[in-house]
N, C-alpha and C positions, 0 to 999 in steps of 0.2 A: 504494499499500499502507500505511495507517495507519500510525503509527510514535506511540511517547513522546512528549510534550511536552518532556519533560525526561528525555534519555536517559541512561539510568548511565553512569559511567566505566569505561572501558576496563577491564575485569578478564578474568585467567583464567578458565579455566571445560572444565569437564571434558567429554568426549568423548562426540558424540552417537552413542548406538547402533546407529541407522538409517546415519549417514554409513558407518563402516565396516560394514558392514552389504551396503550396497546397491555398495561398492566391492570387497567381498568377491565378490559376485555375479557383479562383470563382469571380477576376476581369477581367477576359476572359469571362467568361459566362455571365457576365455583359455587357461588352461591344459587347460581338458578337450577342447583339439583335440589331445590326444592319445589319444583314443578312437576317430579314424576312423570317425565315423558313417558319413561318406560310402562308405566301403568294405564296411561293414555291409549299407549300404543297396543297394549292386550285387551282395552275392553274394545278395539275397532283392529283387529289381526289383518282385516285385509286390505286396510289403509297403508299405500305406503309412503305418505307422507312423513305420519305418525311414527312407522318403520324406522324410516331414514332418522329422523330427527332423535328416536330411542336410540338406535345405534349409537347416534353421537355422545349421547352425553351418559355413555357405561364405555367400559375399558372393556378392549378386545380380551380373551380369552387369555394369550400367549404375543406370539407372534403378531403384526399388524399394527396397525395404528388407526384410531379415532380422533375426532377433534376433542372430545374430553382427553386422549392420553398427553397431548400438547398443552395441557394445563401445569404440571408439574415442570417439563423442561422450560416450557416458556418465562413459568415464576424464575427461575433458579438461572433461566437467561437473561434477564432483567435485573437479577442482582448482579451478575456482572458487570451491566451495558450502564447503573449506575455509579458503580465504583469508581471509575475516571474523575466524574463529578464529584463526587462525596471528598475525593481524595484531594483532587484541586481546593474547595470547599474548604479543606480543613487548614489547608497549606494556607490559605490565603488569610487563615486566621492567627496562622503563629505558631501552630500547632506543629510541634517534634513528632519526628517518626518515631521515637519511639514511644511516647504519649498516645499516638494512631496506632503504635502496633496493641499497646495496652486495651485500646477502647476495643480492636476487632478481638481480641481476644474476649470481650468480656461478653460481645455481642454476640460470637458462637454460642459460648455457655449458654446464655439465655435461649439463645434460640433454637439448641437441644432441649435443651429441657421443658419450653414451654412447649416443644411439640410429644415432651413424654408427660404433661400434665393433659394436651388435649386430648391424647388417647388413652387419657386413665380417666378421663370424666365417664360417672356413674357405672365406674368398678368396684367391685371391694379394697382391691389392694391396685400401689403401682404400677402400671404396666409400662416395664421396661422395655420398649421395643424404640428401633430409630429408622425405621423403612418409612416415617412422615416426610413431607414436605421439607418443616422448617429443623428437623435433625441432620436433616444429610445435608443440606445448606450451612449449617452449622459446624459440622464436620468439614467441612472444606472450606471454611469463610476464611481464616487465617492464612492457611498459602494462598486462597484466593488474593485475597491484601497485599501480599508481600511479593505475588505475580504482577500485583497492578503499580508496584514501586519499580517494575525492572522495563526495560525497552520490548517490544511486540517479539523479536525476532525469538526473544527469552518466553514469550507466552506461548509461542505457535510449536519449540521445540517443548516445552513442557506439555501441553497437548497429543502431542506424537509420543511422548514417554510415557503419558496417562495410558492410553489406549493401546498403544501397541504391550507394553508392559502388563497391564489385565485381560489381554486377549490371552497372551503366553501362558500368563497366571492359571487359567482356567482349561486352557488345553496341556497342561503341565499336569494338571492334577485327573489320576483316574478315575475310569469310569467307572459306574457301578454294574459289579456282577451280575450273568443271569438270572439269578434269584433273586437278584435285589426286590424288596418287598418295597412298594411304589403305593401299597395302600396305606398303609402303616405313616406313610407323611402328606395321606392327603390325596394321591394322583392316584384315579381309576387308570390301572393296566393298559387297559386300550382308549387310553386319551389321545385324541386324536392327533396332537403337539408334541409325543414322543419322535424325535428325531434322532434317525442311527450317524454313522460314517465320523466325521469331524462337528458337525452340527450338535451331537448324540452330548458333548462337554455342557452344551449348557439347556438341556434337558431341567422342566421344571422339579424342585426341590433335591436335587442327584447331584449338584454342580458344588464347586469350591464356595462360595458365598454360604449357601444354605448348609454346607459342612459348618462353614463357622460360625453360624448362630446359634448350629444343637450344642457348641461349645462357650462362644463371647457369651449368650442369651443365658446360659442356666448358672452363670457368676453370680446373676442378679434377685433378689428374692421374689419368687412366682409360688403360686396358689400350686401349681403341678408341672412338671418338668417340661421345657419346650423342643418340639420334636421339630415342627416344617410348622412355616407359616402359611395358612392357607391358599394365598394368593402366591406364593412364589415368591414374596418381594425380601429384601434383604437388607443388612447391615452393610456392607461394604460398596452398594451401589453406591455410596458418597465419593467412591475414588472416580468412575465415569461420570458423574454429577458433576464434581469439581471441573471435567471435558466440558461440560456445557456451558459454566459458570464463566469458563477461561472465554470460549467460543464471543462470549456477550462479553466479556473482558476487553476482548479484539473489537468488538463491532463497537462498544463506550466509547474506545480510544478512535476509531475514524467519527463519531461523531463529535467528541471535542474540540478533536484539531483538525479542522476540517481540512482536504488538500490542497498545496499550493495553485495557482492558476495558472496559466499558460504565460508567457511572455507577452503575447497579445493582448490576452484579458487584463491585465495590468493597468494601460493604458486607459483604459473605460475609467466612465465615472464608479467611484469607489462605492457608492450605494450596491451597483450590480454586483459586485465580488462575491457576495454572503452567498444570493442565487444561482450562479456558476459553481461555486464549491459546494454547496447542498446537495442538488444535481450528481457532481459527479461521485456524493457518499453513497445515493439513491444505487446510484450503476453499480460501484462494490459492493453494496449489501445484495442486488440481486445475484451478481453473479458468484459470489459465493456462497450464497443461500441456493441458488442452482446446483453448483460444481459438490457441495456436502451432500446436498438427495441424492445426488445422482450416484456419488461412492456409498454413500450408507447400504443405495437398494442393491450396488455390484454387490458388497460384501454378502449381502443377504440371499440373495438370487445363487448367486457360486456358489455355498455353503459353506463359507469360510465362517461365519459366523451369524447364526439369526436374528432379525431385528427383532428386540425385546424390550418392552419399557419396563417391567417389568421387576428383572434384576440388572436393567442399564445396560446391555450389553454394548462395546464401543461403535458396532454397526446403528444403534441405538443413536447411541449421542449426535452419529454424524448426521444421522436421517432426522432426527429430531431436531437437531440445531439448524439443519438447511430452513426447514419448516421457519421456526425462528429469526433467522436472517429476513426473510420472506414475509414475514409479516413486518417487521420493522422495519425494512423497506417500505411499504406500503402504509404504514400509520407515518415514517420519517416525509414519504416522498407530498402526501396529501394534507399533512397540519402545518410543518415545517419551512420543507421546503417550495410546497404549492400557496401555502398561508389559507388553509377554509380550515379553520377549526371550528366556528362554531358548531358543527354536527356531534363533537364529541365530549362535550361539555359533563352532559352524563356518566362517560366511560371516566371522564379524567377527574371528577369528583371521586369516583371510587378511589383509580388508580393512585391518589390522592393521597390515602390514606390504607395501603393496602394490608397494614397490622388488622386496623381495625375490620376491615372487610373481611379478613381471614377470620378473627374470632367471631364476625358475624354469624359469617357460614357453618361454625362449628360449634351449634350449641342454639343461640334461643329462636330459633325457629320456631319449634316447641311450645314455648312459651307463646311466642305471637301468638299463634295458632290456638291454643287455647284463652288467651285475651278475647281472640274475637268470639269465639265458640260461647263465652260466658256474657259478653257486652252483646250478641247480634242474635245468638239461637246457635245450635247444633246444624242446621241444614244451612247456614249465612252462605255457603261457597256452593249451591245446589241453582245458582242461577241457570245454569245450561244442562241440567239433570246430573245424575249419581256421576255417570260417567269421565264429567270435565270436572269433577269436585277437585280433586288434586294437583289439577292445573289452575283454576279459579283460585285455590288457598293458597297455593305456592303464588301467583301476581301478588295477591295481597301481601303476605311476607314479603316479598320481593321490594313492592313499594315503600313497604314501614321501614324495612333496612337501607334503602335507597336513601330516605328520609333523614335515618340517623345519622349517615355516612353527610347527607349536605347539608345539615346541622353543623356537624365539625370540619366541615371545613367553610363556611361563613364564619365561624368562630374561630376560624383558623386554627385549630388543635388539630395534632398531630399526634397520629402514637407510634413513636420511634424507639429502637432498643440501640 
Protein backbone atom coordinates (compact mmCIF):
# COMPACT_ATOMS: atom_id res chain seq x y z
CA UNK A 1 0.00 0.00 0.00
CA UNK A 2 1.56 3.35 -0.98
CA UNK A 3 2.26 5.72 1.88
CA UNK A 4 3.24 9.34 2.20
CA UNK A 5 7.04 9.86 2.26
CA UNK A 6 6.60 12.35 5.11
CA UNK A 7 3.68 11.12 7.20
CA UNK A 8 2.21 13.69 9.59
CA UNK A 9 2.71 13.47 13.32
CA UNK A 10 -0.07 11.66 15.17
CA UNK A 11 -3.07 13.88 15.76
CA UNK A 12 -6.52 13.26 17.12
CA UNK A 13 -8.97 12.75 14.26
CA UNK A 14 -12.70 12.96 13.91
CA UNK A 15 -14.64 9.70 13.86
CA UNK A 16 -15.18 8.18 10.45
CA UNK A 17 -18.88 7.70 9.85
CA UNK A 18 -18.22 4.54 7.87
CA UNK A 19 -16.64 2.78 10.84
CA UNK A 20 -19.55 3.63 13.15
CA UNK A 21 -22.10 2.66 10.49
CA UNK A 22 -20.44 -0.69 9.76
CA UNK A 23 -20.15 -1.40 13.47
CA UNK A 24 -23.79 -0.36 13.85
CA UNK A 25 -24.86 -2.85 11.19
CA UNK A 26 -22.95 -5.61 12.97
CA UNK A 27 -24.54 -4.84 16.31
CA UNK A 28 -27.98 -4.47 14.71
CA UNK A 29 -27.67 -7.96 13.24
CA UNK A 30 -26.78 -9.26 16.69
CA UNK A 31 -29.65 -7.40 18.37
CA UNK A 32 -32.04 -8.50 15.60
CA UNK A 33 -31.90 -12.09 16.83
CA UNK A 34 -34.99 -11.12 18.85
CA UNK A 35 -36.96 -11.13 15.56
CA UNK A 36 -36.71 -14.95 15.63
CA UNK A 37 -36.99 -15.31 11.89
CA UNK A 38 -36.53 -19.08 12.15
CA UNK A 39 -39.90 -19.29 13.92
CA UNK A 40 -41.54 -17.27 11.16
CA UNK A 41 -39.95 -19.52 8.55
CA UNK A 42 -41.18 -22.62 10.40
CA UNK A 43 -44.71 -21.20 10.32
CA UNK A 44 -44.45 -20.68 6.55
CA UNK A 45 -42.19 -23.54 5.37
CA UNK A 46 -43.02 -23.01 1.68
CA UNK A 47 -42.17 -19.31 1.66
CA UNK A 48 -38.69 -18.81 0.10
CA UNK A 49 -38.31 -15.27 1.47
CA UNK A 50 -38.71 -16.29 5.12
CA UNK A 51 -36.51 -19.33 4.49
CA UNK A 52 -33.77 -17.09 3.05
CA UNK A 53 -34.00 -14.60 5.93
CA UNK A 54 -34.01 -17.37 8.53
CA UNK A 55 -30.91 -18.94 6.98
CA UNK A 56 -29.03 -15.66 7.25
CA UNK A 57 -30.03 -15.21 10.89
CA UNK A 58 -28.52 -18.53 11.92
CA UNK A 59 -25.02 -20.00 11.86
CA UNK A 60 -24.24 -22.68 9.31
CA UNK A 61 -23.72 -26.17 10.77
CA UNK A 62 -20.00 -26.30 9.99
CA UNK A 63 -18.35 -25.22 6.75
CA UNK A 64 -19.78 -22.34 4.76
CA UNK A 65 -21.11 -18.90 5.61
CA UNK A 66 -24.32 -17.02 6.28
CA UNK A 67 -24.72 -13.32 7.03
CA UNK A 68 -25.00 -14.23 10.71
CA UNK A 69 -21.60 -15.90 10.55
CA UNK A 70 -20.05 -12.56 9.56
CA UNK A 71 -21.07 -10.81 12.79
CA UNK A 72 -18.15 -11.99 14.93
CA UNK A 73 -15.46 -11.54 12.24
CA UNK A 74 -16.78 -8.05 11.48
CA UNK A 75 -16.78 -7.08 15.16
CA UNK A 76 -13.22 -8.40 15.53
CA UNK A 77 -12.11 -6.76 12.28
CA UNK A 78 -13.47 -3.38 13.41
CA UNK A 79 -11.48 -3.59 16.63
CA UNK A 80 -8.40 -3.62 14.43
CA UNK A 81 -9.73 -0.85 12.16
CA UNK A 82 -10.27 1.47 15.13
CA UNK A 83 -6.90 0.84 16.76
CA UNK A 84 -4.73 3.20 14.62
CA UNK A 85 -7.15 6.05 15.39
CA UNK A 86 -7.15 5.17 19.09
CA UNK A 87 -3.35 5.08 19.23
CA UNK A 88 -3.08 8.42 17.42
CA UNK A 89 -5.63 9.98 19.78
CA UNK A 90 -3.76 8.79 22.85
CA UNK A 91 -0.42 9.92 21.46
CA UNK A 92 -1.92 13.35 20.74
CA UNK A 93 -2.90 13.52 24.42
CA UNK A 94 0.70 12.83 25.41
CA UNK A 95 0.23 9.29 26.70
CA UNK A 96 3.39 7.20 26.81
CA UNK A 97 3.67 3.80 25.16
CA UNK A 98 4.01 2.21 28.57
CA UNK A 99 0.74 3.70 29.76
CA UNK A 100 -1.01 2.69 26.53
CA UNK A 101 0.31 -0.86 26.93
CA UNK A 102 -1.05 -0.96 30.49
CA UNK A 103 -4.42 0.26 29.23
CA UNK A 104 -4.48 -2.40 26.50
CA UNK A 105 -3.76 -5.07 29.11
CA UNK A 106 -6.54 -3.74 31.33
CA UNK A 107 -8.94 -3.67 28.37
CA UNK A 108 -8.01 -7.25 27.46
CA UNK A 109 -8.70 -8.53 30.99
CA UNK A 110 -12.04 -6.72 31.20
CA UNK A 111 -13.14 -8.03 27.79
CA UNK A 112 -12.33 -11.63 28.73
CA UNK A 113 -14.08 -11.40 32.10
CA UNK A 114 -17.08 -9.57 30.66
CA UNK A 115 -17.46 -12.37 28.13
CA UNK A 116 -17.35 -14.96 30.91
CA UNK A 117 -19.87 -12.97 32.94
CA UNK A 118 -22.39 -12.72 30.10
CA UNK A 119 -22.07 -16.43 29.34
CA UNK A 120 -22.69 -17.19 33.01
CA UNK A 121 -25.95 -15.25 33.38
CA UNK A 122 -28.70 -17.61 34.54
CA UNK A 123 -26.29 -20.45 35.35
CA UNK A 124 -25.75 -21.95 38.80
CA UNK A 125 -22.03 -21.06 38.75
CA UNK A 126 -19.46 -19.21 36.68
CA UNK A 127 -19.28 -20.65 33.17
CA UNK A 128 -15.55 -20.63 32.48
CA UNK A 129 -15.50 -20.84 28.71
CA UNK A 130 -13.81 -18.40 26.34
CA UNK A 131 -15.26 -18.95 22.88
CA UNK A 132 -17.47 -15.85 22.94
CA UNK A 133 -16.68 -12.73 20.90
CA UNK A 134 -15.49 -10.53 23.77
CA UNK A 135 -13.19 -13.14 25.30
CA UNK A 136 -11.68 -14.00 21.93
CA UNK A 137 -10.94 -10.33 21.25
CA UNK A 138 -9.58 -9.89 24.76
CA UNK A 139 -7.05 -12.71 24.39
CA UNK A 140 -5.66 -11.16 21.23
CA UNK A 141 -5.89 -7.49 22.13
CA UNK A 142 -2.44 -6.93 23.64
CA UNK A 143 -0.57 -8.54 20.70
CA UNK A 144 -2.80 -6.47 18.39
CA UNK A 145 -1.87 -3.27 20.22
CA UNK A 146 1.84 -4.07 20.01
CA UNK A 147 1.48 -4.71 16.28
CA UNK A 148 -0.34 -1.39 16.00
CA UNK A 149 2.93 0.33 16.94
CA UNK A 150 4.82 -1.33 14.08
CA UNK A 151 4.99 -0.77 10.35
CA UNK A 152 2.52 -2.59 8.14
CA UNK A 153 5.06 -5.00 6.72
CA UNK A 154 5.42 -6.47 10.21
CA UNK A 155 1.66 -6.68 10.52
CA UNK A 156 1.47 -8.64 7.27
CA UNK A 157 4.31 -10.85 8.44
CA UNK A 158 2.51 -11.54 11.73
CA UNK A 159 -0.67 -12.41 9.85
CA UNK A 160 1.09 -14.93 7.61
CA UNK A 161 2.95 -16.44 10.59
CA UNK A 162 -0.27 -16.87 12.58
CA UNK A 163 -2.24 -18.47 9.76
CA UNK A 164 0.52 -20.77 8.52
CA UNK A 165 1.56 -21.71 12.06
CA UNK A 166 -2.03 -22.44 13.12
CA UNK A 167 -2.56 -24.57 10.02
CA UNK A 168 0.62 -26.54 10.71
CA UNK A 169 -0.38 -27.10 14.33
CA UNK A 170 -3.71 -28.64 13.31
CA UNK A 171 -2.04 -30.66 10.56
CA UNK A 172 0.56 -32.03 12.99
CA UNK A 173 -2.06 -33.09 15.52
CA UNK A 174 -2.85 -36.80 14.93
CA UNK A 175 -6.18 -37.83 13.48
CA UNK A 176 -8.55 -39.80 15.74
CA UNK A 177 -8.39 -43.58 15.60
CA UNK A 178 -11.03 -45.44 13.55
CA UNK A 179 -12.85 -46.45 16.73
CA UNK A 180 -13.08 -42.84 18.03
CA UNK A 181 -16.44 -42.35 19.76
CA UNK A 182 -17.89 -39.25 18.13
CA UNK A 183 -21.15 -39.63 20.03
CA UNK A 184 -19.24 -39.05 23.28
CA UNK A 185 -18.23 -35.58 22.07
CA UNK A 186 -21.70 -34.70 20.78
CA UNK A 187 -21.18 -35.49 17.09
CA UNK A 188 -23.36 -38.09 15.32
CA UNK A 189 -21.25 -40.73 13.53
CA UNK A 190 -23.13 -40.02 10.29
CA UNK A 191 -22.72 -36.26 10.55
CA UNK A 192 -22.44 -34.95 6.95
CA UNK A 193 -19.47 -32.69 7.72
CA UNK A 194 -17.02 -35.48 8.57
CA UNK A 195 -14.10 -34.80 6.27
CA UNK A 196 -11.52 -37.29 5.07
CA UNK A 197 -7.88 -37.01 4.03
CA UNK A 198 -6.17 -33.73 4.89
CA UNK A 199 -9.36 -31.85 5.80
CA UNK A 200 -10.11 -34.43 8.53
CA UNK A 201 -7.71 -32.56 10.80
CA UNK A 202 -10.46 -29.94 11.18
CA UNK A 203 -13.36 -32.26 11.97
CA UNK A 204 -15.71 -31.27 14.76
CA UNK A 205 -14.54 -32.01 18.33
CA UNK A 206 -11.72 -34.28 17.21
CA UNK A 207 -9.16 -31.59 16.40
CA UNK A 208 -6.29 -29.86 18.17
CA UNK A 209 -8.42 -27.02 19.59
CA UNK A 210 -11.09 -29.32 21.04
CA UNK A 211 -8.40 -31.49 22.61
CA UNK A 212 -6.81 -28.41 24.17
CA UNK A 213 -10.14 -27.42 25.74
CA UNK A 214 -10.69 -30.83 27.32
CA UNK A 215 -7.51 -30.09 29.27
CA UNK A 216 -7.65 -26.32 29.70
CA UNK A 217 -11.31 -25.79 30.61
CA UNK A 218 -11.21 -28.56 33.20
CA UNK A 219 -8.62 -26.54 35.13
CA UNK A 220 -11.48 -24.24 36.16
CA UNK A 221 -14.20 -25.10 38.69
CA UNK A 222 -17.22 -26.62 36.95
CA UNK A 223 -20.30 -28.59 37.88
CA UNK A 224 -19.24 -31.48 35.66
CA UNK A 225 -16.27 -32.40 33.54
CA UNK A 226 -15.96 -30.56 30.23
CA UNK A 227 -16.03 -33.10 27.40
CA UNK A 228 -16.80 -31.06 24.29
CA UNK A 229 -18.48 -27.89 23.09
CA UNK A 230 -21.80 -28.75 21.44
CA UNK A 231 -21.22 -26.21 18.70
CA UNK A 232 -17.59 -27.17 18.17
CA UNK A 233 -16.34 -23.74 19.32
CA UNK A 234 -12.90 -23.54 20.90
CA UNK A 235 -10.73 -21.30 23.06
CA UNK A 236 -7.75 -21.47 20.71
CA UNK A 237 -9.79 -19.76 18.01
CA UNK A 238 -8.52 -16.51 19.48
CA UNK A 239 -5.26 -17.11 17.59
CA UNK A 240 -6.72 -16.93 14.05
CA UNK A 241 -9.21 -14.33 15.34
CA UNK A 242 -6.13 -12.22 16.02
CA UNK A 243 -5.44 -12.66 12.31
CA UNK A 244 -8.85 -11.14 11.56
CA UNK A 245 -8.07 -8.22 13.87
CA UNK A 246 -4.71 -7.73 12.13
CA UNK A 247 -6.53 -7.48 8.80
CA UNK A 248 -8.64 -4.76 10.40
CA UNK A 249 -5.51 -3.07 11.73
CA UNK A 250 -4.09 -2.96 8.21
CA UNK A 251 -7.34 -1.56 6.80
CA UNK A 252 -7.51 1.01 9.59
CA UNK A 253 -3.99 2.13 8.74
CA UNK A 254 -5.06 2.72 5.16
CA UNK A 255 -8.04 4.78 6.28
CA UNK A 256 -5.99 6.84 8.70
CA UNK A 257 -3.02 7.47 6.43
CA UNK A 258 -4.64 8.17 3.07
CA UNK A 259 -2.30 7.36 0.16
CA UNK A 260 -0.21 10.15 -1.31
CA UNK A 261 -1.53 11.73 -4.49
CA UNK A 262 0.29 11.66 -7.80
CA UNK A 263 2.28 14.82 -8.60
CA UNK A 264 -0.34 15.97 -11.12
CA UNK A 265 -3.02 15.85 -8.46
CA UNK A 266 -0.94 17.84 -6.01
CA UNK A 267 -1.14 20.93 -8.22
CA UNK A 268 -4.92 21.07 -7.97
CA UNK A 269 -6.96 22.90 -5.41
CA UNK A 270 -6.17 21.35 -2.03
CA UNK A 271 -9.88 21.01 -1.29
CA UNK A 272 -10.11 18.22 -3.86
CA UNK A 273 -7.18 16.21 -2.54
CA UNK A 274 -9.03 14.27 0.21
CA UNK A 275 -11.61 13.18 -2.39
CA UNK A 276 -9.00 11.59 -4.64
CA UNK A 277 -7.16 10.02 -1.72
CA UNK A 278 -10.39 8.55 -0.34
CA UNK A 279 -11.38 6.90 -3.60
CA UNK A 280 -7.90 5.45 -4.00
CA UNK A 281 -8.31 3.90 -0.55
CA UNK A 282 -11.66 2.44 -1.62
CA UNK A 283 -9.88 0.77 -4.51
CA UNK A 284 -7.28 -0.81 -2.22
CA UNK A 285 -9.99 -2.07 0.12
CA UNK A 286 -11.98 -3.63 -2.74
CA UNK A 287 -8.94 -5.25 -4.36
CA UNK A 288 -7.73 -6.68 -1.05
CA UNK A 289 -11.21 -7.93 -0.16
CA UNK A 290 -11.58 -9.70 -3.49
CA UNK A 291 -8.13 -11.29 -3.20
CA UNK A 292 -8.81 -12.55 0.32
CA UNK A 293 -12.18 -13.97 -0.67
CA UNK A 294 -10.68 -15.80 -3.62
CA UNK A 295 -7.77 -17.16 -1.62
CA UNK A 296 -9.99 -18.37 1.22
CA UNK A 297 -12.34 -20.12 -1.22
CA UNK A 298 -9.47 -21.72 -3.12
CA UNK A 299 -7.95 -23.14 0.08
CA UNK A 300 -11.35 -24.56 1.04
CA UNK A 301 -12.14 -26.06 -2.36
CA UNK A 302 -8.65 -27.51 -2.75
CA UNK A 303 -9.09 -29.51 0.47
CA UNK A 304 -6.13 -27.86 2.18
CA UNK A 305 -8.30 -26.46 4.94
CA UNK A 306 -12.12 -26.24 5.21
CA UNK A 307 -13.68 -22.83 5.70
CA UNK A 308 -15.20 -23.18 9.19
CA UNK A 309 -16.19 -20.24 11.36
CA UNK A 310 -16.82 -22.27 14.52
CA UNK A 311 -13.14 -23.21 14.89
CA UNK A 312 -11.94 -20.18 12.89
CA UNK A 313 -9.80 -22.03 10.40
CA UNK A 314 -7.12 -20.07 8.51
CA UNK A 315 -9.22 -20.24 5.35
CA UNK A 316 -12.13 -18.74 7.32
CA UNK A 317 -9.89 -15.88 8.46
CA UNK A 318 -9.10 -15.10 4.83
CA UNK A 319 -12.61 -15.61 3.47
CA UNK A 320 -14.45 -13.68 6.19
CA UNK A 321 -11.71 -11.04 6.14
CA UNK A 322 -12.41 -10.54 2.45
CA UNK A 323 -16.06 -9.84 3.20
CA UNK A 324 -15.03 -7.44 5.96
CA UNK A 325 -12.82 -5.47 3.56
CA UNK A 326 -15.62 -5.28 1.00
CA UNK A 327 -18.22 -4.19 3.55
CA UNK A 328 -15.89 -1.55 4.92
CA UNK A 329 -15.16 -0.37 1.37
CA UNK A 330 -18.87 -0.01 0.68
CA UNK A 331 -19.55 2.02 3.81
CA UNK A 332 -16.42 4.13 3.33
CA UNK A 333 -17.19 4.82 -0.34
CA UNK A 334 -20.76 5.94 0.33
CA UNK A 335 -20.42 7.75 3.66
CA UNK A 336 -16.91 9.24 3.72
CA UNK A 337 -15.73 9.39 0.12
CA UNK A 338 -19.18 9.98 -1.36
CA UNK A 339 -20.31 12.24 1.51
CA UNK A 340 -23.72 10.53 1.73
CA UNK A 341 -24.06 9.92 5.43
CA UNK A 342 -27.58 10.93 6.50
CA UNK A 343 -29.16 7.54 5.64
CA UNK A 344 -26.77 5.79 8.03
CA UNK A 345 -27.75 7.77 11.14
CA UNK A 346 -29.73 4.90 12.77
CA UNK A 347 -26.71 2.61 12.32
CA UNK A 348 -24.25 5.22 13.58
CA UNK A 349 -26.31 5.65 16.73
CA UNK A 350 -25.79 1.95 17.43
CA UNK A 351 -22.16 1.84 16.30
CA UNK A 352 -21.12 4.79 18.44
CA UNK A 353 -21.99 2.76 21.56
CA UNK A 354 -21.18 -0.80 20.55
CA UNK A 355 -20.49 -2.14 24.06
CA UNK A 356 -23.88 -0.88 25.24
CA UNK A 357 -25.48 -2.47 22.16
CA UNK A 358 -23.67 -5.74 22.88
CA UNK A 359 -25.00 -5.74 26.44
CA UNK A 360 -28.53 -4.98 25.23
CA UNK A 361 -28.30 -7.92 22.84
CA UNK A 362 -27.48 -10.29 25.71
CA UNK A 363 -30.31 -10.23 28.18
CA UNK A 364 -32.70 -7.24 28.50
CA UNK A 365 -35.00 -8.38 25.67
CA UNK A 366 -36.91 -10.72 27.99
CA UNK A 367 -37.41 -7.95 30.56
CA UNK A 368 -38.68 -5.59 27.84
CA UNK A 369 -41.08 -8.24 26.52
CA UNK A 370 -42.44 -8.91 30.00
CA UNK A 371 -43.02 -5.16 30.46
CA UNK A 372 -45.05 -5.04 27.25
CA UNK A 373 -47.12 -8.04 28.37
CA UNK A 374 -47.71 -6.49 31.78
CA UNK A 375 -48.94 -3.14 30.49
CA UNK A 376 -50.51 -4.07 27.13
CA UNK A 377 -51.68 -7.64 27.65
CA UNK A 378 -50.47 -11.08 26.61
CA UNK A 379 -51.87 -10.71 23.09
CA UNK A 380 -50.43 -7.30 22.37
CA UNK A 381 -48.11 -8.61 19.64
CA UNK A 382 -50.72 -10.58 17.71
CA UNK A 383 -51.59 -7.70 15.39
CA UNK A 384 -51.10 -9.91 12.33
CA UNK A 385 -51.98 -13.23 13.92
CA UNK A 386 -50.05 -15.67 16.13
CA UNK A 387 -47.68 -16.72 13.33
CA UNK A 388 -46.17 -13.23 13.15
CA UNK A 389 -46.09 -12.66 16.92
CA UNK A 390 -42.31 -13.32 17.26
CA UNK A 391 -41.58 -10.79 14.51
CA UNK A 392 -43.82 -8.06 15.94
CA UNK A 393 -42.54 -8.65 19.49
CA UNK A 394 -38.94 -8.59 18.31
CA UNK A 395 -39.49 -5.38 16.36
CA UNK A 396 -40.93 -3.74 19.49
CA UNK A 397 -37.92 -4.83 21.55
CA UNK A 398 -35.53 -3.57 18.87
CA UNK A 399 -37.24 -0.18 18.85
CA UNK A 400 -36.94 0.18 22.62
CA UNK A 401 -33.28 -0.86 22.53
CA UNK A 402 -32.53 1.62 19.73
CA UNK A 403 -34.26 4.41 21.66
CA UNK A 404 -32.06 3.62 24.66
CA UNK A 405 -28.98 3.88 22.45
CA UNK A 406 -30.33 7.09 20.90
CA UNK A 407 -30.75 8.61 24.36
CA UNK A 408 -27.15 7.68 25.19
CA UNK A 409 -26.07 9.19 21.85
CA UNK A 410 -27.90 12.45 22.53
CA UNK A 411 -26.45 12.64 26.02
CA UNK A 412 -22.98 11.87 24.64
CA UNK A 413 -22.69 8.91 26.98
CA UNK A 414 -20.40 6.22 25.60
CA UNK A 415 -19.65 3.00 27.46
CA UNK A 416 -15.99 2.28 26.86
CA UNK A 417 -13.51 -0.21 28.22
